[in-house]
C-alpha positions as CSV (number, residue, x, y, z in Angstrom):
1,X,-140.6,-91.7,154.1
2,X,-138.2,-92.0,157.0
3,X,-138.5,-89.3,159.7
4,X,-135.9,-88.5,162.3
5,X,-137.6,-86.9,165.3
6,X,-135.3,-84.9,167.5
7,X,-136.1,-83.8,171.0
8,X,-134.2,-83.2,174.2
9,X,-133.0,-86.1,176.3
10,X,-130.1,-85.1,178.6
11,X,-131.0,-81.4,178.2
12,X,-134.3,-82.1,180.1
13,X,-137.3,-84.3,179.6
14,X,-140.0,-81.7,180.6
15,X,-141.5,-82.0,177.1
16,X,-141.5,-85.8,176.8
17,X,-145.3,-85.8,176.7
18,X,-145.3,-83.5,173.7
19,X,-142.7,-85.6,172.0
20,X,-144.9,-88.8,172.4
21,X,-147.9,-87.0,170.9
22,X,-145.8,-85.6,168.0
23,X,-144.3,-88.9,167.3
24,X,-147.7,-90.5,167.2
25,X,-148.8,-87.9,164.6
26,X,-145.6,-88.3,162.6
27,X,-146.2,-92.0,162.2
28,X,-149.1,-91.1,159.8
29,X,-146.5,-89.6,157.4
30,X,-143.8,-92.3,157.6
31,X,-141.5,-94.4,159.7
32,X,-140.2,-92.5,162.8
33,X,-136.7,-93.7,163.3
34,X,-136.5,-92.3,166.8
35,X,-139.7,-93.4,168.5
36,X,-137.8,-93.9,171.8
37,X,-137.6,-90.1,172.2
38,X,-141.2,-90.1,173.4
39,X,-141.0,-92.9,175.9
40,X,-141.8,-91.9,179.5
41,X,-139.2,-94.4,180.7
42,X,-136.4,-92.4,179.0
43,X,-135.1,-90.0,181.6
44,X,-132.6,-87.1,181.3
45,X,-129.9,-89.7,182.2
46,X,-130.4,-91.0,178.6
47,X,-130.1,-94.6,177.4
48,X,-127.9,-97.2,179.1
49,X,-125.6,-97.5,176.2
50,X,-122.0,-96.2,175.6
51,X,-122.1,-92.6,174.2
52,X,-120.1,-93.7,171.1
53,X,-122.8,-96.3,170.3
54,X,-125.6,-93.7,170.6
55,X,-123.6,-91.2,168.4
56,X,-123.0,-93.8,165.7
57,X,-126.6,-95.0,165.7
58,X,-128.1,-91.5,165.8
59,X,-125.9,-90.0,163.1
60,X,-126.6,-93.1,160.9
61,X,-130.4,-92.5,161.4
62,X,-130.0,-88.8,160.4
63,X,-128.2,-89.8,157.3
64,X,-131.0,-92.3,156.5
65,X,-133.8,-89.8,157.1
66,X,-135.9,-88.1,154.4
67,X,-136.6,-85.3,156.9
68,X,-135.7,-84.2,160.4
69,X,-138.5,-82.8,162.6
70,X,-137.0,-81.2,165.7
71,X,-139.0,-80.0,168.7
72,X,-136.7,-77.2,169.8
73,X,-138.6,-75.7,172.8
74,X,-136.2,-77.4,175.4
75,X,-132.7,-76.3,174.5
76,X,-130.5,-79.3,173.7
77,X,-126.9,-79.6,172.4
78,X,-127.7,-82.9,170.8
79,X,-130.7,-81.6,168.9
80,X,-128.7,-78.7,167.7
81,X,-126.0,-81.1,166.5
82,X,-128.6,-83.2,164.7
83,X,-130.0,-80.1,163.0
84,X,-126.6,-79.0,161.8
85,X,-125.8,-82.5,160.6
86,X,-129.0,-82.7,158.6
87,X,-128.4,-79.3,157.1
88,X,-124.8,-80.3,156.0
89,X,-126.4,-83.4,154.3
90,X,-129.1,-81.2,152.7
91,X,-131.9,-83.1,154.5
92,X,-134.9,-80.9,155.1
93,X,-135.4,-79.7,158.7
94,X,-138.7,-78.6,160.3
95,X,-138.3,-77.1,163.8
96,X,-141.3,-76.8,166.1
97,X,-141.2,-74.3,169.0
98,X,-144.0,-74.0,171.6
99,X,-144.6,-70.4,172.3
100,X,-146.6,-71.1,175.5
101,X,-143.4,-72.2,177.2
102,X,-141.1,-69.9,179.3
103,X,-138.2,-70.7,177.0
104,X,-136.7,-68.5,174.3
105,X,-135.8,-69.9,170.8
106,X,-132.1,-69.8,170.0
107,X,-131.2,-67.3,167.3
108,X,-129.1,-70.1,165.8
109,X,-132.4,-71.8,165.0
110,X,-134.7,-68.8,164.3
111,X,-132.0,-67.1,162.2
112,X,-131.2,-70.2,160.1
113,X,-132.9,-69.8,156.8
114,X,-132.3,-73.5,155.9
115,X,-134.7,-74.6,158.7
116,X,-138.4,-74.2,158.4
117,X,-139.3,-72.9,161.9
118,X,-142.9,-73.1,163.0
119,X,-144.3,-71.8,166.3
120,X,-147.2,-73.4,168.0
121,X,-149.3,-73.0,171.2
122,X,-151.0,-76.4,171.5
123,X,-150.7,-79.9,170.3
124,X,-153.6,-79.2,167.9
125,X,-151.6,-76.3,166.4
126,X,-148.6,-78.7,166.0
127,X,-150.8,-81.4,164.3
128,X,-152.0,-78.7,161.8
129,X,-148.5,-77.5,161.1
130,X,-147.3,-81.1,160.5
131,X,-150.2,-81.8,158.1
132,X,-149.5,-78.6,156.1
133,X,-145.7,-79.4,156.0
134,X,-146.1,-82.9,154.9
135,X,-148.8,-82.0,152.3
136,X,-146.3,-79.6,150.7
137,X,-143.3,-82.0,150.9
138,X,-145.4,-84.8,149.4
139,X,-145.9,-82.8,146.2
């Protein structure tokens, strides 16, 4: 299984530690195409590549993915775009939102019945949610 993990880069890297932990867990279920999202060296300046190259690569990865898992606590235009692209391609989307943050979840995500939206408080909650989700999708 190929997993596209989406998380904020230029929208803010406050949750990069959560991303790294989630990516580590996701690797139990398949190949994570976007491991770099969890790197501490990746700042909100993004990668040192032309934007067109990033767009082409990332949209190709979404198209290749079996599932998109998006951490949506930190608002991000790019993550929203990736979710919309996955939906248009009928690729399943799991959105994770950390309720212990001071952020509010966009109605465009919480109101989208295509996405499976799960709220969590801790990394342990997220690990349990991922285990339940992948157990169901493996059937």
